[in-house]
SEVEXLUM-504789 format. One record per residue (C-alpha): x, y, z; residue in three letters; residue number from 0. Coordinates in nm, 2 decimals, decimal comma. Example, Ala and Ser with C-alpha at 12.3 -4.5 7.8 and 13.67 -1.06 7.14 Angstrom:
+--------+--------+--------+------+------+
|   east |  north |     up | resn | resi |
+--------+--------+--------+------+------+
|   1,23 |  -0,45 |   0,78 |  ALA |    0 |
|   1,37 |  -0,11 |   0,71 |  SER |    1 |
+--------+--------+--------+------+------+
END
This chain:
+--------+--------+--------+------+------+
|   east |  north |     up | resn | resi |
+--------+--------+--------+------+------+
|   8,75 |   7,95 |  11,37 |  MET |    0 |
|   8,81 |   7,57 |  11,33 |  GLU |    1 |
|   9,01 |   7,47 |  11,03 |  ARG |    2 |
|   8,82 |   7,24 |  10,79 |  LYS |    3 |
|   8,96 |   7,05 |  10,49 |  GLU |    4 |
|   8,73 |   6,90 |  10,23 |  VAL |    5 |
|   8,84 |   6,72 |   9,91 |  ILE |    6 |
|   8,68 |   6,81 |   9,58 |  ALA |    7 |
|   8,73 |   6,65 |   9,24 |  THR |    8 |
|   8,81 |   6,84 |   8,92 |  VAL |    9 |
|   8,63 |   6,71 |   8,61 |  THR |   10 |
|   8,79 |   6,67 |   8,27 |  SER |   11 |
|   8,63 |   7,01 |   8,18 |  LYS |   12 |
|   8,82 |   7,18 |   8,47 |  GLY |   13 |
|   8,51 |   7,22 |   8,68 |  GLN |   14 |
|   8,48 |   7,16 |   9,05 |  MET |   15 |
|   8,18 |   7,13 |   9,27 |  THR |   16 |
|   8,22 |   7,33 |   9,59 |  VAL |   17 |
|   8,11 |   7,09 |   9,87 |  PRO |   18 |
|   7,80 |   7,18 |  10,07 |  VAL |   19 |
|   8,01 |   7,23 |  10,39 |  ALA |   20 |
|   8,22 |   7,49 |  10,22 |  ILE |   21 |
|   7,93 |   7,67 |  10,05 |  ARG |   22 |
|   7,75 |   7,69 |  10,39 |  GLU |   23 |
|   8,06 |   7,82 |  10,56 |  ARG |   24 |
|   8,11 |   8,09 |  10,29 |  LEU |   25 |
|   7,73 |   8,17 |  10,28 |  GLY |   26 |
|   7,72 |   8,10 |   9,90 |  VAL |   27 |
|   7,39 |   7,99 |   9,75 |  ARG |   28 |
|   7,30 |   7,86 |   9,40 |  ASP |   29 |
|   7,43 |   8,11 |   9,14 |  GLY |   30 |
|   7,66 |   8,27 |   9,40 |  GLY |   31 |
|   8,01 |   8,37 |   9,31 |  ARG |   32 |
|   8,34 |   8,30 |   9,47 |  VAL |   33 |
|   8,68 |   8,45 |   9,42 |  LEU |   34 |
|   8,99 |   8,22 |   9,40 |  LEU |   35 |
|   9,31 |   8,40 |   9,49 |  GLU |   36 |
|   9,64 |   8,23 |   9,42 |  VAL |   37 |
|   9,94 |   8,34 |   9,63 |  ALA |   38 |
|  10,30 |   8,32 |   9,49 |  PRO |   39 |
|  10,36 |   8,01 |   9,71 |  ASP |   40 |
|  10,07 |   7,83 |   9,54 |  GLY |   41 |
|   9,83 |   7,87 |   9,83 |  THR |   42 |
|   9,47 |   7,92 |   9,70 |  VAL |   43 |
|   9,22 |   8,12 |   9,90 |  THR |   44 |
|   8,85 |   8,09 |   9,82 |  VAL |   45 |
|   8,61 |   8,35 |   9,94 |  ARG |   46 |
|   8,26 |   8,46 |   9,86 |  ALA |   47 |
|   8,22 |   8,78 |   9,66 |  LEU |   48 |
|   8,08 |   9,02 |   9,91 |  LYS |   49 |
|   7,97 |   9,29 |   9,66 |  TYR |   50 |
|   7,81 |   9,28 |   9,32 |  PRO |   51 |
|   8,01 |   9,38 |   9,02 |  THR |   52 |
|   8,13 |   9,74 |   8,97 |  VAL |   53 |
|   7,90 |   9,78 |   8,67 |  ALA |   54 |
|   7,60 |   9,68 |   8,88 |  SER |   55 |
|   7,67 |   9,96 |   9,13 |  LEU |   56 |
|   7,65 |  10,24 |   8,87 |  VAL |   57 |
|   7,34 |  10,45 |   8,94 |  GLY |   58 |
|   7,26 |  10,26 |   9,25 |  ALA |   59 |
|   7,23 |  10,57 |   9,46 |  GLY |   60 |
|   7,41 |  10,41 |   9,76 |  ASN |   61 |
|   7,12 |  10,18 |   9,87 |  PRO |   62 |
|   7,33 |  10,07 |  10,17 |  LEU |   63 |
|   7,30 |  10,42 |  10,32 |  GLY |   64 |
|   7,67 |  10,45 |  10,39 |  ARG |   65 |
|   7,99 |  10,55 |  10,22 |  LYS |   66 |
|   8,23 |  10,29 |  10,11 |  PHE |   67 |
|   8,59 |  10,31 |  10,24 |  SER |   68 |
|   8,87 |  10,33 |  10,00 |  ASP |   69 |
|   8,97 |   9,97 |  10,10 |  MET |   70 |
|   8,61 |   9,84 |  10,02 |  GLU |   71 |
|   8,61 |  10,02 |   9,68 |  LEU |   72 |
|   8,95 |   9,87 |   9,60 |  LYS |   73 |
|   8,82 |   9,52 |   9,70 |  ARG |   74 |
|   8,52 |   9,56 |   9,47 |  ILE |   75 |
|   8,74 |   9,67 |   9,18 |  ALA |   76 |
|   8,98 |   9,38 |   9,24 |  ARG |   77 |
|   8,69 |   9,13 |   9,24 |  GLU |   78 |
|   8,55 |   9,28 |   8,92 |  ALA |   79 |
|   8,89 |   9,27 |   8,76 |  ARG |   80 |
|   8,94 |   8,91 |   8,86 |  ALA |   81 |
|   8,60 |   8,82 |   8,71 |  GLU |   82 |
|   8,69 |   9,00 |   8,39 |  ASP |   83 |
|   9,02 |   8,82 |   8,35 |  ILE |   84 |
|   8,85 |   8,48 |   8,42 |  ALA |   85 |
|   8,59 |   8,55 |   8,15 |  LYS |   86 |
|   8,86 |   8,63 |   7,89 |  ARG |   87 |
|   9,05 |   8,31 |   7,97 |  LYS |   88 |
|   8,74 |   8,09 |   7,89 |  LEU |   89 |
+--------+--------+--------+------+------+
END
């Protein structure tokens, strides 16, 4: 995968528009959600949320027709936790 760097500007409200090239690369559409992960060294990773929230999965009856691995369930839970923490900080 080719490395791509794109500059974005942060507004006075702390908002940033994700450039089209990045949204397309991540497969994120309007209303889509991304997860920002900050490593101890300050490196920030941005990735599209692959799954809906944990709450939205309740009662879904496994519409994907397969079982989730422990790793996938942990990732869903981490993403939901990150969203919850972000909402509380606003």
